[in-house]
N, C-alpha and C positions, 0 to 999 in steps of 0.2 A: 770587494777587491776593486782597485782602481788602476786602469792602464791609460796610457796616452798613445794616441795615433798621430804620428808625424811622418809623412812619407819622405821628408827630406833628411831627417837625422835619426829616425827610428831604426831599430835593429831589423835587418832583413836576412832571412835564412832561406836556403833552397826549399822548394815545395815539399820534397820528400822528407824534410827534417822538421817541418812546422809542428806536427803533432807532438813530437818528443820535446821540442823546445818550449812549447806552451805548457805542456805538462810539468816540465822542470821549473818554469817560471812561476807557476801557481804554487809550487811548494817551496818558494824562496821568499825572502822579504826584500824590500827596496823598491825603487822606482822602476816601472816597466814601461819602456817606450818602444812601440813596434812601428814598423814602416811599411807593412804590406797588408792588403785586404785579406789574404789567406790567413794571416796571423790573427787579425781581428775576428774573422769568421770562426776560427778554432776556439777562441775565448768564448764567443757567443754559443758555440756548440756545447762547451762545457757548462755554461750557464743553463742551457736548455735541458741538459742531461741531469742537472742537479749537482754536478761536481763542484760548482761554484754557487754559493748561496746568494751572493749579490755581486753585480758587475756594473761599473760605471766606466765609460770610455770618454776620455777628455780629448776634444778636438778643437783647436783654435780657442782654447780657454772656456769652452762650453762643455758642461757635463751631460753626456748622453746616457740615460738610464736604460739598461738592458733588462727586459722583463723575464719571467720564468720560462717563456717560450723562445728566448733568444732574440726577441724583437727590440728594436731601439725606439725610444720615446719620440725621437725625431731624426730625420736624415738630412743634415745641413748640406747646402751646396758645397761641393769640393770634397766631401767625405767619401773616401774609398772609391773614387770615380775614375782612377787612371785606366783600369782595365776596360770599363764601360766606354770611355772616350776612344780607346783604340779599336774596340769592336765596332763602334759607330763609324769611325774613319774607314775601317775595312769595308763595311757595308756600302759606303759611298763609292767605293771602287768596284763594287759588284762581286766581291769575294764571297 
């Protein structure tokens, strides 16, 4: 299975609906473009659980292979980093 991560134009669903949305997406055909890290991580979880036999995540034209443990072959700069950037910013304010 191949999905694309694009935080600008990808589908974004509320946190509480991610599991069901991803489950439904796995059982459909067509291009899947997601826009949030939660959605990416749910696909990785399904790969790690064996529910998905193969998973490739496309980011900026690069194929990221997800292994049987849900780990990525590489983690390019800018990939799923929006939350991390916010947490770092909060930490600089002493939160």
